[in-house]
Predicted model as a PDB file, atoms N, CA, C, CB and O in Angstrom, pLDDT in the B-factor column:
MODEL        1                                                                  
ATOM      1  N   MET A   1      11.866  15.054  53.391  1.00 49.00           N  
ATOM      2  CA  MET A   1      12.585  15.040  52.220  1.00 49.00           C  
ATOM      3  C   MET A   1      12.654  16.840  51.752  1.00 49.00           C  
ATOM      4  CB  MET A   1      11.725  13.910  51.054  1.00 49.00           C  
ATOM      5  O   MET A   1      11.985  17.747  52.246  1.00 49.00           O  
ATOM      6  N   THR A   2      13.555  16.921  50.799  1.00 51.00           N  
ATOM      7  CA  THR A   2      13.273  18.575  50.791  1.00 51.00           C  
ATOM      8  C   THR A   2      14.054  17.986  49.617  1.00 51.00           C  
ATOM      9  CB  THR A   2      13.826  20.031  52.078  1.00 51.00           C  
ATOM     10  O   THR A   2      14.595  16.880  49.641  1.00 51.00           O  
ATOM     11  N   GLY A   3      14.059  19.130  48.229  1.00 52.00           N  
ATOM     12  CA  GLY A   3      14.691  19.035  47.456  1.00 52.00           C  
ATOM     13  C   GLY A   3      15.849  19.757  47.788  1.00 52.00           C  
ATOM     14  O   GLY A   3      15.769  20.588  48.694  1.00 52.00           O  
ATOM     15  N   VAL A   4      17.692  19.445  46.774  1.00 52.00           N  
ATOM     16  CA  VAL A   4      18.525  19.692  47.117  1.00 52.00           C  
ATOM     17  C   VAL A   4      18.468  21.036  46.597  1.00 52.00           C  
ATOM     18  CB  VAL A   4      19.373  18.865  46.932  1.00 52.00           C  
ATOM     19  O   VAL A   4      17.676  21.347  45.707  1.00 52.00           O  
ATOM     20  N   GLY A   5      19.677  22.236  47.378  1.00 50.00           N  
ATOM     21  CA  GLY A   5      20.097  23.438  47.188  1.00 50.00           C  
ATOM     22  C   GLY A   5      19.761  24.501  46.691  1.00 50.00           C  
ATOM     23  O   GLY A   5      20.355  25.159  45.837  1.00 50.00           O  
ATOM     24  N   LYS A   6      18.232  24.829  47.508  1.00 50.00           N  
ATOM     25  CA  LYS A   6      17.217  25.539  47.659  1.00 50.00           C  
ATOM     26  C   LYS A   6      15.981  25.132  48.203  1.00 50.00           C  
ATOM     27  CB  LYS A   6      17.048  25.950  46.698  1.00 50.00           C  
ATOM     28  O   LYS A   6      15.336  24.099  48.022  1.00 50.00           O  
ATOM     29  N   THR A   7      15.717  26.353  49.061  1.00 50.00           N  
ATOM     30  CA  THR A   7      14.177  26.622  49.030  1.00 50.00           C  
ATOM     31  C   THR A   7      12.926  27.399  47.999  1.00 50.00           C  
ATOM     32  CB  THR A   7      14.127  27.258  50.069  1.00 50.00           C  
ATOM     33  O   THR A   7      13.289  27.920  46.944  1.00 50.00           O  
ATOM     34  N   GLY A   8      11.658  27.414  48.353  1.00 49.00           N  
ATOM     35  CA  GLY A   8      10.502  27.834  47.597  1.00 49.00           C  
ATOM     36  C   GLY A   8      10.297  26.808  46.632  1.00 49.00           C  
ATOM     37  O   GLY A   8      10.166  25.588  46.740  1.00 49.00           O  
ATOM     38  N   GLU A   9      10.298  27.463  45.818  1.00 49.00           N  
ATOM     39  CA  GLU A   9       9.115  26.611  44.830  1.00 49.00           C  
ATOM     40  C   GLU A   9      10.172  26.799  43.907  1.00 49.00           C  
ATOM     41  CB  GLU A   9       7.306  27.271  44.372  1.00 49.00           C  
ATOM     42  O   GLU A   9      11.026  27.678  43.790  1.00 49.00           O  
ATOM     43  N   PHE A  10       9.739  25.065  42.856  1.00 51.00           N  
ATOM     44  CA  PHE A  10      10.670  24.775  41.905  1.00 51.00           C  
ATOM     45  C   PHE A  10       9.638  24.450  40.714  1.00 51.00           C  
ATOM     46  CB  PHE A  10      11.737  23.569  42.360  1.00 51.00           C  
ATOM     47  O   PHE A  10       8.536  23.979  40.996  1.00 51.00           O  
ATOM     48  N   LEU A  11       9.888  24.623  39.802  1.00 53.00           N  
ATOM     49  CA  LEU A  11       9.433  24.124  38.215  1.00 53.00           C  
ATOM     50  C   LEU A  11       7.993  23.255  38.253  1.00 53.00           C  
ATOM     51  CB  LEU A  11      10.767  22.969  37.480  1.00 53.00           C  
ATOM     52  O   LEU A  11       6.787  23.372  38.035  1.00 53.00           O  
ATOM     53  N   ASP A  12       9.386  21.949  38.852  1.00 58.00           N  
ATOM     54  CA  ASP A  12       9.071  20.649  38.858  1.00 58.00           C  
ATOM     55  C   ASP A  12       9.341  20.307  39.876  1.00 58.00           C  
ATOM     56  CB  ASP A  12       9.515  19.908  38.043  1.00 58.00           C  
ATOM     57  O   ASP A  12       9.901  21.131  40.600  1.00 58.00           O  
ATOM     58  N   ILE A  13       8.939  18.263  40.666  1.00 64.00           N  
ATOM     59  CA  ILE A  13       9.423  18.220  41.639  1.00 64.00           C  
ATOM     60  C   ILE A  13      10.767  17.457  40.928  1.00 64.00           C  
ATOM     61  CB  ILE A  13       8.521  17.646  42.758  1.00 64.00           C  
ATOM     62  O   ILE A  13      11.021  17.083  39.783  1.00 64.00           O  
ATOM     63  N   PRO A  14      11.542  17.424  42.317  1.00 61.00           N  
ATOM     64  CA  PRO A  14      12.997  16.898  41.113  1.00 61.00           C  
ATOM     65  C   PRO A  14      13.183  15.351  40.687  1.00 61.00           C  
ATOM     66  CB  PRO A  14      14.677  17.204  41.912  1.00 61.00           C  
ATOM     67  O   PRO A  14      12.944  14.508  41.551  1.00 61.00           O  
ATOM     68  N   ASP A  15      13.398  15.133  40.019  1.00 68.00           N  
ATOM     69  CA  ASP A  15      13.101  13.700  39.149  1.00 68.00           C  
ATOM     70  C   ASP A  15      13.995  12.680  39.806  1.00 68.00           C  
ATOM     71  CB  ASP A  15      13.516  13.777  37.376  1.00 68.00           C  
ATOM     72  O   ASP A  15      14.131  11.573  39.285  1.00 68.00           O  
ATOM     73  N   ASN A  16      14.789  13.089  41.249  1.00 76.00           N  
ATOM     74  CA  ASN A  16      15.255  11.433  42.501  1.00 76.00           C  
ATOM     75  C   ASN A  16      14.367  11.726  43.601  1.00 76.00           C  
ATOM     76  CB  ASN A  16      17.276  11.281  43.395  1.00 76.00           C  
ATOM     77  O   ASN A  16      14.621  11.371  44.752  1.00 76.00           O  
ATOM     78  N   CYS A  17      13.586  12.207  43.354  1.00 79.00           N  
ATOM     79  CA  CYS A  17      11.631  12.668  44.501  1.00 79.00           C  
ATOM     80  C   CYS A  17      11.626  11.003  44.682  1.00 79.00           C  
ATOM     81  CB  CYS A  17       9.360  13.626  43.156  1.00 79.00           C  
ATOM     82  O   CYS A  17      11.768  10.555  45.820  1.00 79.00           O  
ATOM     83  N   SER A  18      11.475  10.161  43.636  1.00 82.00           N  
ATOM     84  CA  SER A  18      11.027   9.042  43.990  1.00 82.00           C  
ATOM     85  C   SER A  18      11.885   8.091  44.131  1.00 82.00           C  
ATOM     86  CB  SER A  18      10.205   8.706  43.306  1.00 82.00           C  
ATOM     87  O   SER A  18      11.508   7.020  44.607  1.00 82.00           O  
ATOM     88  N   GLU A  19      13.284   8.296  43.728  1.00 87.00           N  
ATOM     89  CA  GLU A  19      14.421   7.489  43.990  1.00 87.00           C  
ATOM     90  C   GLU A  19      14.720   7.387  45.418  1.00 87.00           C  
ATOM     91  CB  GLU A  19      15.562   7.986  43.293  1.00 87.00           C  
ATOM     92  O   GLU A  19      15.293   6.443  45.960  1.00 87.00           O  
ATOM     93  N   THR A  20      14.119   8.832  46.176  1.00 88.00           N  
ATOM     94  CA  THR A  20      14.030   8.874  47.888  1.00 88.00           C  
ATOM     95  C   THR A  20      13.453   8.110  48.309  1.00 88.00           C  
ATOM     96  CB  THR A  20      13.519   9.865  48.580  1.00 88.00           C  
ATOM     97  O   THR A  20      14.031   7.218  48.930  1.00 88.00           O  
ATOM     98  N   ILE A  21      12.215   8.099  48.187  1.00 89.00           N  
ATOM     99  CA  ILE A  21      11.562   8.304  48.994  1.00 89.00           C  
ATOM    100  C   ILE A  21      11.092   6.201  48.928  1.00 89.00           C  
ATOM    101  CB  ILE A  21      10.465   9.804  48.632  1.00 89.00           C  
ATOM    102  O   ILE A  21      10.270   5.591  49.612  1.00 89.00           O  
ATOM    103  N   LYS A  22      11.930   5.734  47.946  1.00 89.00           N  
ATOM    104  CA  LYS A  22      11.713   4.377  48.278  1.00 89.00           C  
ATOM    105  C   LYS A  22      12.804   3.887  48.755  1.00 89.00           C  
ATOM    106  CB  LYS A  22      11.282   3.600  47.284  1.00 89.00           C  
ATOM    107  O   LYS A  22      12.703   2.783  49.291  1.00 89.00           O  
ATOM    108  N   ARG A  23      14.337   4.627  48.703  1.00 91.00           N  
ATOM    109  CA  ARG A  23      15.315   4.342  49.902  1.00 91.00           C  
ATOM    110  C   ARG A  23      14.848   5.044  51.446  1.00 91.00           C  
ATOM    111  CB  ARG A  23      16.870   5.008  49.427  1.00 91.00           C  
ATOM    112  O   ARG A  23      15.577   4.765  52.398  1.00 91.00           O  
ATOM    113  N   ILE A  24      13.858   5.787  51.652  1.00 91.00           N  
ATOM    114  CA  ILE A  24      14.122   5.957  52.627  1.00 91.00           C  
ATOM    115  C   ILE A  24      13.277   4.607  53.369  1.00 91.00           C  
ATOM    116  CB  ILE A  24      13.888   7.378  52.904  1.00 91.00           C  
ATOM    117  O   ILE A  24      13.589   4.151  54.469  1.00 91.00           O  
ATOM    118  N   ARG A  25      12.097   4.065  52.470  1.00 90.00           N  
ATOM    119  CA  ARG A  25      11.100   3.411  53.181  1.00 90.00           C  
ATOM    120  C   ARG A  25      11.186   2.078  53.228  1.00 90.00           C  
ATOM    121  CB  ARG A  25       9.953   3.697  52.752  1.00 90.00           C  
ATOM    122  O   ARG A  25      10.360   1.278  53.667  1.00 90.00           O  
ATOM    123  N   LYS A  26      13.244   1.700  52.288  1.00 93.00           N  
ATOM    124  CA  LYS A  26      13.416   0.135  52.448  1.00 93.00           C  
ATOM    125  C   LYS A  26      14.096   0.484  53.893  1.00 93.00           C  
ATOM    126  CB  LYS A  26      14.497  -0.861  51.103  1.00 93.00           C  
ATOM    127  O   LYS A  26      13.536  -0.277  54.682  1.00 93.00           O  
ATOM    128  N   TYR A  27      15.159   1.380  54.693  1.00 94.00           N  
ATOM    129  CA  TYR A  27      15.318   1.501  56.187  1.00 94.00           C  
ATOM    130  C   TYR A  27      14.078   1.780  56.801  1.00 94.00           C  
ATOM    131  CB  TYR A  27      16.279   2.554  56.590  1.00 94.00           C  
ATOM    132  O   TYR A  27      14.052   1.058  57.798  1.00 94.00           O  
ATOM    133  N   SER A  28      12.944   2.498  56.740  1.00 93.00           N  
ATOM    134  CA  SER A  28      12.250   3.144  57.415  1.00 93.00           C  
ATOM    135  C   SER A  28      11.068   2.711  57.435  1.00 93.00           C  
ATOM    136  CB  SER A  28      12.317   4.203  57.166  1.00 93.00           C  
ATOM    137  O   SER A  28      10.826   1.872  56.567  1.00 93.00           O  
ATOM    138  N   ASN A  29      10.015   3.055  58.303  1.00 91.00           N  
ATOM    139  CA  ASN A  29       8.295   3.024  58.515  1.00 91.00           C  
ATOM    140  C   ASN A  29       7.926   4.094  58.877  1.00 91.00           C  
ATOM    141  CB  ASN A  29       7.657   2.111  59.518  1.00 91.00           C  
ATOM    142  O   ASN A  29       6.786   4.184  59.331  1.00 91.00           O  
ATOM    143  N   ILE A  30       8.932   5.476  58.777  1.00 92.00           N  
ATOM    144  CA  ILE A  30       8.950   6.562  59.190  1.00 92.00           C  
ATOM    145  C   ILE A  30       7.565   7.053  57.767  1.00 92.00           C  
ATOM    146  CB  ILE A  30      10.728   7.231  59.312  1.00 92.00           C  
ATOM    147  O   ILE A  30       7.295   6.576  56.665  1.00 92.00           O  
ATOM    148  N   LYS A  31       7.090   8.057  58.476  1.00 93.00           N  
ATOM    149  CA  LYS A  31       5.994   8.998  57.597  1.00 93.00           C  
ATOM    150  C   LYS A  31       6.517   9.782  56.432  1.00 93.00           C  
ATOM    151  CB  LYS A  31       5.326  10.120  58.515  1.00 93.00           C  
ATOM    152  O   LYS A  31       6.914  10.905  56.741  1.00 93.00           O  
ATOM    153  N   VAL A  32       6.628   9.405  54.955  1.00 92.00           N  
ATOM    154  CA  VAL A  32       7.760  10.714  54.225  1.00 92.00           C  
ATOM    155  C   VAL A  32       6.611  11.416  53.320  1.00 92.00           C  
ATOM    156  CB  VAL A  32       9.416   9.992  52.960  1.00 92.00           C  
ATOM    157  O   VAL A  32       5.970  11.067  52.329  1.00 92.00           O  
ATOM    158  N   GLN A  33       6.675  12.937  54.396  1.00 90.00           N  
ATOM    159  CA  GLN A  33       6.477  14.284  54.212  1.00 90.00           C  
ATOM    160  C   GLN A  33       7.348  15.067  52.648  1.00 90.00           C  
ATOM    161  CB  GLN A  33       7.038  14.899  55.728  1.00 90.00           C  
ATOM    162  O   GLN A  33       8.569  15.161  52.772  1.00 90.00           O  
ATOM    163  N   VAL A  34       6.861  15.483  51.548  1.00 87.00           N  
ATOM    164  CA  VAL A  34       7.746  15.675  50.835  1.00 87.00           C  
ATOM    165  C   VAL A  34       8.160  17.649  50.556  1.00 87.00           C  
ATOM    166  CB  VAL A  34       7.236  14.744  49.609  1.00 87.00           C  
ATOM    167  O   VAL A  34       7.055  17.939  50.099  1.00 87.00           O  
ATOM    168  N   GLY A  35       8.487  18.215  50.550  1.00 81.00           N  
ATOM    169  CA  GLY A  35       8.505  19.705  51.033  1.00 81.00           C  
ATOM    170  C   GLY A  35       9.414  20.450  50.056  1.00 81.00           C  
ATOM    171  O   GLY A  35       9.701  19.858  49.016  1.00 81.00           O  
ATOM    172  N   PHE A  36       9.987  21.887  50.297  1.00 74.00           N  
ATOM    173  CA  PHE A  36      10.780  22.850  49.204  1.00 74.00           C  
ATOM    174  C   PHE A  36       9.835  22.677  47.359  1.00 74.00           C  
ATOM    175  CB  PHE A  36      12.887  22.035  49.130  1.00 74.00           C  
ATOM    176  O   PHE A  36      10.135  22.004  46.374  1.00 74.00           O  
ATOM    177  N   GLY A  37       9.308  23.114  47.479  1.00 74.00           N  
ATOM    178  CA  GLY A  37       9.259  23.511  46.279  1.00 74.00           C  
ATOM    179  C   GLY A  37       7.656  22.901  45.510  1.00 74.00           C  
ATOM    180  O   GLY A  37       7.268  22.678  44.363  1.00 74.00           O  
ATOM    181  N   ILE A  38       7.101  22.816  46.835  1.00 80.00           N  
ATOM    182  CA  ILE A  38       5.355  22.341  46.615  1.00 80.00           C  
ATOM    183  C   ILE A  38       4.759  23.645  46.474  1.00 80.00           C  
ATOM    184  CB  ILE A  38       4.480  21.434  48.057  1.00 80.00           C  
ATOM    185  O   ILE A  38       4.959  24.558  47.275  1.00 80.00           O  
ATOM    186  N   GLU A  39       3.728  23.765  45.039  1.00 77.00           N  
ATOM    187  CA  GLU A  39       3.725  24.727  44.543  1.00 77.00           C  
ATOM    188  C   GLU A  39       1.626  24.400  44.347  1.00 77.00           C  
ATOM    189  CB  GLU A  39       5.062  24.844  43.190  1.00 77.00           C  
ATOM    190  O   GLU A  39       0.582  24.748  44.898  1.00 77.00           O  
ATOM    191  N   ASN A  40       2.008  23.692  43.409  1.00 81.00           N  
ATOM    192  CA  ASN A  40       0.321  23.828  42.989  1.00 81.00           C  
ATOM    193  C   ASN A  40      -0.322  21.621  43.044  1.00 81.00           C  
ATOM    194  CB  ASN A  40       0.247  24.887  40.501  1.00 81.00           C  
ATOM    195  O   ASN A  40       0.188  20.651  43.603  1.00 81.00           O  
ATOM    196  N   ILE A  41      -1.622  21.774  42.132  1.00 84.00           N  
ATOM    197  CA  ILE A  41      -1.727  20.262  42.699  1.00 84.00           C  
ATOM    198  C   ILE A  41      -1.178  19.034  41.539  1.00 84.00           C  
ATOM    199  CB  ILE A  41      -3.510  19.958  43.089  1.00 84.00           C  
ATOM    200  O   ILE A  41      -1.229  17.818  41.354  1.00 84.00           O  
ATOM    201  N   GLN A  42      -0.775  19.965  41.088  1.00 87.00           N  
ATOM    202  CA  GLN A  42      -0.051  19.037  40.360  1.00 87.00           C  
ATOM    203  C   GLN A  42       0.802  18.078  40.197  1.00 87.00           C  
ATOM    204  CB  GLN A  42       0.216  19.321  39.978  1.00 87.00           C  
ATOM    205  O   GLN A  42       0.894  16.962  39.686  1.00 87.00           O  
ATOM    206  N   GLN A  43       1.771  19.315  41.143  1.00 85.00           N  
ATOM    207  CA  GLN A  43       2.584  18.960  41.949  1.00 85.00           C  
ATOM    208  C   GLN A  43       2.802  17.728  43.198  1.00 85.00           C  
ATOM    209  CB  GLN A  43       2.607  19.914  42.269  1.00 85.00           C  
ATOM    210  O   GLN A  43       3.516  16.822  43.628  1.00 85.00           O  
ATOM    211  N   ILE A  44       1.741  18.406  43.340  1.00 86.00           N  
ATOM    212  CA  ILE A  44       0.620  17.002  45.305  1.00 86.00           C  
ATOM    213  C   ILE A  44       0.825  15.723  44.654  1.00 86.00           C  
ATOM    214  CB  ILE A  44      -2.125  17.087  45.770  1.00 86.00           C  
ATOM    215  O   ILE A  44       1.507  14.764  45.016  1.00 86.00           O  
ATOM    216  N   GLU A  45       0.232  15.861  43.805  1.00 89.00           N  
ATOM    217  CA  GLU A  45      -0.310  14.618  43.017  1.00 89.00           C  
ATOM    218  C   GLU A  45       0.821  13.595  42.356  1.00 89.00           C  
ATOM    219  CB  GLU A  45      -1.238  15.192  41.785  1.00 89.00           C  
ATOM    220  O   GLU A  45       0.856  12.394  42.625  1.00 89.00           O  
ATOM    221  N   LYS A  46       1.792  14.299  41.397  1.00 87.00           N  
ATOM    222  CA  LYS A  46       2.889  13.679  40.898  1.00 87.00           C  
ATOM    223  C   LYS A  46       3.519  13.385  42.710  1.00 87.00           C  
ATOM    224  CB  LYS A  46       3.912  14.827  39.595  1.00 87.00           C  
ATOM    225  O   LYS A  46       3.688  12.229  43.100  1.00 87.00           O  
ATOM    226  N   VAL A  47       3.772  14.477  43.546  1.00 87.00           N  
ATOM    227  CA  VAL A  47       4.701  13.378  44.612  1.00 87.00           C  
ATOM    228  C   VAL A  47       3.437  12.494  45.621  1.00 87.00           C  
ATOM    229  CB  VAL A  47       6.009  14.563  45.961  1.00 87.00           C  
ATOM    230  O   VAL A  47       4.067  11.781  46.402  1.00 87.00           O  
ATOM    231  N   MET A  48       2.427  12.379  45.768  1.00 90.00           N  
ATOM    232  CA  MET A  48       2.025  11.533  46.478  1.00 90.00           C  
ATOM    233  C   MET A  48       1.572  10.377  45.691  1.00 90.00           C  
ATOM    234  CB  MET A  48       1.174  12.048  47.258  1.00 90.00           C  
ATOM    235  O   MET A  48       1.095   9.340  46.152  1.00 90.00           O  
ATOM    236  N   ASN A  49       1.865  10.796  43.882  1.00 90.00           N  
ATOM    237  CA  ASN A  49       1.724   9.546  43.349  1.00 90.00           C  
ATOM    238  C   ASN A  49       2.831   8.292  43.132  1.00 90.00           C  
ATOM    239  CB  ASN A  49       1.277   9.876  42.254  1.00 90.00           C  
ATOM    240  O   ASN A  49       2.702   7.248  42.494  1.00 90.00           O  
ATOM    241  N   ASN A  50       4.204   8.913  44.078  1.00 88.00           N  
ATOM    242  CA  ASN A  50       5.347   8.096  44.335  1.00 88.00           C  
ATOM    243  C   ASN A  50       5.436   8.257  45.150  1.00 88.00           C  
ATOM    244  CB  ASN A  50       6.360   8.076  43.891  1.00 88.00           C  
ATOM    245  O   ASN A  50       6.320   8.983  45.603  1.00 88.00           O  
ATOM    246  N   GLY A  51       4.533   7.648  45.848  1.00 90.00           N  
ATOM    247  CA  GLY A  51       4.597   7.540  47.576  1.00 90.00           C  
ATOM    248  C   GLY A  51       4.979   7.953  48.912  1.00 90.00           C  
ATOM    249  O   GLY A  51       5.364   7.282  49.870  1.00 90.00           O  
ATOM    250  N   ALA A  52       4.724   9.656  48.726  1.00 92.00           N  
ATOM    251  CA  ALA A  52       4.773  10.502  49.973  1.00 92.00           C  
ATOM    252  C   ALA A  52       3.407  10.277  50.464  1.00 92.00           C  
ATOM    253  CB  ALA A  52       5.133  12.111  49.748  1.00 92.00           C  
ATOM    254  O   ALA A  52       2.273  10.252  49.985  1.00 92.00           O  
ATOM    255  N   ASP A  53       4.176  10.066  52.038  1.00 94.00           N  
ATOM    256  CA  ASP A  53       2.422  10.328  52.648  1.00 94.00           C  
ATOM    257  C   ASP A  53       1.846  11.671  53.054  1.00 94.00           C  
ATOM    258  CB  ASP A  53       2.152   9.538  54.060  1.00 94.00           C  
ATOM    259  O   ASP A  53       0.870  11.833  53.787  1.00 94.00           O  
ATOM    260  N   GLY A  54       2.843  12.948  52.277  1.00 92.00           N  
ATOM    261  CA  GLY A  54       2.401  14.394  53.138  1.00 92.00           C  
ATOM    262  C   GLY A  54       3.371  15.586  51.967  1.00 92.00           C  
ATOM    263  O   GLY A  54       4.497  15.619  51.470  1.00 92.00           O  
ATOM    264  N   VAL A  55       2.218  16.370  51.952  1.00 88.00           N  
ATOM    265  CA  VAL A  55       3.772  17.537  51.212  1.00 88.00           C  
ATOM    266  C   VAL A  55       3.675  18.572  52.370  1.00 88.00           C  
ATOM    267  CB  VAL A  55       3.474  18.647  49.162  1.00 88.00           C  
ATOM    268  O   VAL A  55       2.755  18.766  53.164  1.00 88.00           O  
ATOM    269  N   ILE A  56       4.779  19.130  52.253  1.00 85.00           N  
ATOM    270  CA  ILE A  56       4.578  20.927  52.719  1.00 85.00           C  
ATOM    271  C   ILE A  56       4.781  21.591  51.661  1.00 85.00           C  
ATOM    272  CB  ILE A  56       5.641  21.658  53.847  1.00 85.00           C  
ATOM    273  O   ILE A  56       5.436  21.248  50.677  1.00 85.00           O  
ATOM    274  N   ILE A  57       4.084  22.794  51.895  1.00 79.00           N  
ATOM    275  CA  ILE A  57       3.729  23.708  51.193  1.00 79.00           C  
ATOM    276  C   ILE A  57       3.991  25.401  51.623  1.00 79.00           C  
ATOM    277  CB  ILE A  57       2.464  23.330  51.053  1.00 79.00           C  
ATOM    278  O   ILE A  57       3.645  26.500  51.192  1.00 79.00           O  
ATOM    279  N   GLY A  58       4.775  24.885  52.678  1.00 79.00           N  
ATOM    280  CA  GLY A  58       4.900  26.676  53.464  1.00 79.00           C  
ATOM    281  C   GLY A  58       5.359  27.745  52.622  1.00 79.00           C  
ATOM    282  O   GLY A  58       4.913  28.869  52.854  1.00 79.00           O  
ATOM    283  N   SER A  59       6.437  27.530  51.382  1.00 77.00           N  
ATOM    284  CA  SER A  59       6.692  29.229  50.983  1.00 77.00           C  
ATOM    285  C   SER A  59       5.418  29.182  50.107  1.00 77.00           C  
ATOM    286  CB  SER A  59       8.404  29.793  49.975  1.00 77.00           C  
ATOM    287  O   SER A  59       4.630  30.037  50.510  1.00 77.00           O  
ATOM    288  N   ARG A  60       4.957  28.519  49.101  1.00 74.00           N  
ATOM    289  CA  ARG A  60       3.183  29.110  48.596  1.00 74.00           C  
ATOM    290  C   ARG A  60       2.386  29.498  49.853  1.00 74.00           C  
ATOM    291  CB  ARG A  60       2.059  27.702  47.757  1.00 74.00           C  
ATOM    292  O   ARG A  60       1.627  30.440  49.628  1.00 74.00           O  
ATOM    293  N   ILE A  61       2.359  29.173  50.736  1.00 78.00           N  
ATOM    294  CA  ILE A  61       1.185  30.074  51.726  1.00 78.00           C  
ATOM    295  C   ILE A  61       1.768  31.435  52.265  1.00 78.00           C  
ATOM    296  CB  ILE A  61       0.704  29.145  53.234  1.00 78.00           C  
ATOM    297  O   ILE A  61       1.108  32.458  52.447  1.00 78.00           O  
ATOM    298  N   ILE A  62       3.465  31.234  52.548  1.00 81.00           N  
ATOM    299  CA  ILE A  62       3.780  32.269  52.731  1.00 81.00           C  
ATOM    300  C   ILE A  62       3.128  33.243  51.823  1.00 81.00           C  
ATOM    301  CB  ILE A  62       4.963  32.234  52.753  1.00 81.00           C  
ATOM    302  O   ILE A  62       2.185  33.948  52.184  1.00 81.00           O  
ATOM    303  N   LYS A  63       3.622  33.265  50.697  1.00 81.00           N  
ATOM    304  CA  LYS A  63       3.316  33.771  49.490  1.00 81.00           C  
ATOM    305  C   LYS A  63       1.998  34.080  48.695  1.00 81.00           C  
ATOM    306  CB  LYS A  63       3.870  33.106  48.902  1.00 81.00           C  
ATOM    307  O   LYS A  63       1.926  34.782  47.686  1.00 81.00           O  
ATOM    308  N   LEU A  64       1.338  33.662  49.103  1.00 79.00           N  
ATOM    309  CA  LEU A  64      -0.131  33.694  49.435  1.00 79.00           C  
ATOM    310  C   LEU A  64      -0.876  34.850  50.314  1.00 79.00           C  
ATOM    311  CB  LEU A  64      -0.355  32.479  50.124  1.00 79.00           C  
ATOM    312  O   LEU A  64      -1.865  35.473  49.925  1.00 79.00           O  
ATOM    313  N   ILE A  65      -0.354  34.987  51.318  1.00 82.00           N  
ATOM    314  CA  ILE A  65      -0.526  35.378  52.411  1.00 82.00           C  
ATOM    315  C   ILE A  65      -0.105  37.128  51.670  1.00 82.00           C  
ATOM    316  CB  ILE A  65       0.433  34.459  53.704  1.00 82.00           C  
ATOM    317  O   ILE A  65      -0.846  37.938  51.112  1.00 82.00           O  
ATOM    318  N   ASP A  66       1.248  37.181  51.956  1.00 83.00           N  
ATOM    319  CA  ASP A  66       1.663  38.312  50.934  1.00 83.00           C  
ATOM    320  C   ASP A  66       0.636  38.748  50.091  1.00 83.00           C  
ATOM    321  CB  ASP A  66       2.749  37.902  50.026  1.00 83.00           C  
ATOM    322  O   ASP A  66       0.261  39.920  50.087  1.00 83.00           O  
ATOM    323  N   ASP A  67       0.117  37.807  49.319  1.00 82.00           N  
ATOM    324  CA  ASP A  67      -0.173  38.518  48.103  1.00 82.00           C  
ATOM    325  C   ASP A  67      -1.659  39.110  47.942  1.00 82.00           C  
ATOM    326  CB  ASP A  67       0.115  37.577  46.983  1.00 82.00           C  
ATOM    327  O   ASP A  67      -2.041  39.993  47.174  1.00 82.00           O  
ATOM    328  N   ASP A  68      -2.630  38.122  49.200  1.00 76.00           N  
ATOM    329  CA  ASP A  68      -3.641  38.168  49.066  1.00 76.00           C  
ATOM    330  C   ASP A  68      -4.681  37.753  49.993  1.00 76.00           C  
ATOM    331  CB  ASP A  68      -3.646  37.791  48.216  1.00 76.00           C  
ATOM    332  O   ASP A  68      -5.912  37.738  49.970  1.00 76.00           O  
ATOM    333  N   GLY A  69      -3.313  37.254  51.234  1.00 74.00           N  
ATOM    334  CA  GLY A  69      -3.932  37.755  52.678  1.00 74.00           C  
ATOM    335  C   GLY A  69      -5.478  36.237  53.062  1.00 74.00           C  
ATOM    336  O   GLY A  69      -6.215  35.630  52.285  1.00 74.00           O  
ATOM    337  N   ASN A  70      -5.345  36.199  54.395  1.00 76.00           N  
ATOM    338  CA  ASN A  70      -5.911  34.923  55.088  1.00 76.00           C  
ATOM    339  C   ASN A  70      -6.895  34.167  53.640  1.00 76.00           C  
ATOM    340  CB  ASN A  70      -7.082  35.481  56.747  1.00 76.00           C  
ATOM    341  O   ASN A  70      -6.906  33.065  53.091  1.00 76.00           O  
ATOM    342  N   ASP A  71      -7.355  34.976  53.529  1.00 77.00           N  
ATOM    343  CA  ASP A  71      -9.179  34.921  52.664  1.00 77.00           C  
ATOM    344  C   ASP A  71      -8.381  33.354  51.529  1.00 77.00           C  
ATOM    345  CB  ASP A  71      -9.892  37.345  51.095  1.00 77.00           C  
ATOM    346  O   ASP A  71      -8.859  32.265  51.210  1.00 77.00           O  
ATOM    347  N   ARG A  72      -6.948  34.058  51.223  1.00 75.00           N  
ATOM    348  CA  ARG A  72      -6.924  33.059  49.432  1.00 75.00           C  
ATOM    349  C   ARG A  72      -6.102  31.867  50.347  1.00 75.00           C  
ATOM    350  CB  ARG A  72      -5.579  34.007  47.459  1.00 75.00           C  
ATOM    351  O   ARG A  72      -6.283  30.751  49.861  1.00 75.00           O  
ATOM    352  N   VAL A  73      -5.133  31.867  51.714  1.00 75.00           N  
ATOM    353  CA  VAL A  73      -5.128  30.545  52.091  1.00 75.00           C  
ATOM    354  C   VAL A  73      -5.773  29.591  51.799  1.00 75.00           C  
ATOM    355  CB  VAL A  73      -5.212  30.451  52.964  1.00 75.00           C  
ATOM    356  O   VAL A  73      -5.681  28.630  51.036  1.00 75.00           O  
ATOM    357  N   ARG A  74      -7.001  30.298  53.092  1.00 76.00           N  
ATOM    358  CA  ARG A  74      -8.067  29.295  53.217  1.00 76.00           C  
ATOM    359  C   ARG A  74      -8.876  28.469  51.546  1.00 76.00           C  
ATOM    360  CB  ARG A  74      -9.271  30.268  54.152  1.00 76.00           C  
ATOM    361  O   ARG A  74      -9.256  27.306  51.413  1.00 76.00           O  
ATOM    362  N   GLU A  75      -8.902  29.582  50.537  1.00 78.00           N  
ATOM    363  CA  GLU A  75      -9.279  28.760  49.128  1.00 78.00           C  
ATOM    364  C   GLU A  75      -8.338  27.839  48.554  1.00 78.00           C  
ATOM    365  CB  GLU A  75      -9.520  29.690  47.987  1.00 78.00           C  
ATOM    366  O   GLU A  75      -8.777  27.072  47.697  1.00 78.00           O  
ATOM    367  N   TYR A  76      -6.842  27.759  48.944  1.00 73.00           N  
ATOM    368  CA  TYR A  76      -5.538  27.179  48.990  1.00 73.00           C  
ATOM    369  C   TYR A  76      -6.059  25.795  49.205  1.00 73.00           C  
ATOM    370  CB  TYR A  76      -4.479  27.777  50.127  1.00 73.00           C  
ATOM    371  O   TYR A  76      -6.611  24.904  48.559  1.00 73.00           O  
ATOM    372  N   VAL A  77      -5.632  26.026  50.398  1.00 69.00           N  
ATOM    373  CA  VAL A  77      -5.768  24.447  51.236  1.00 69.00           C  
ATOM    374  C   VAL A  77      -7.083  24.054  51.179  1.00 69.00           C  
ATOM    375  CB  VAL A  77      -5.378  24.409  52.922  1.00 69.00           C  
ATOM    376  O   VAL A  77      -7.432  22.990  51.690  1.00 69.00           O  
TER     377      VAL A  77                                                      
ENDMDL                                                                          
END                                                                             
């Protein structure tokens, strides 16, 4: 599941995120992973508290590699 209209980091999780998770759960028992825009622990907690099974944090990891290298990525995850 992704945010609409962009990739990369959002300032906050889109408001319709929890409604979308509920709609997916209504029709399927697949694992719901939320991605695009996840950057920090507060966003991870918000998504997980709204029913997601996991998060995808690709853009943030790429930024950490570019800025600080692999050691910073290890600290982040």
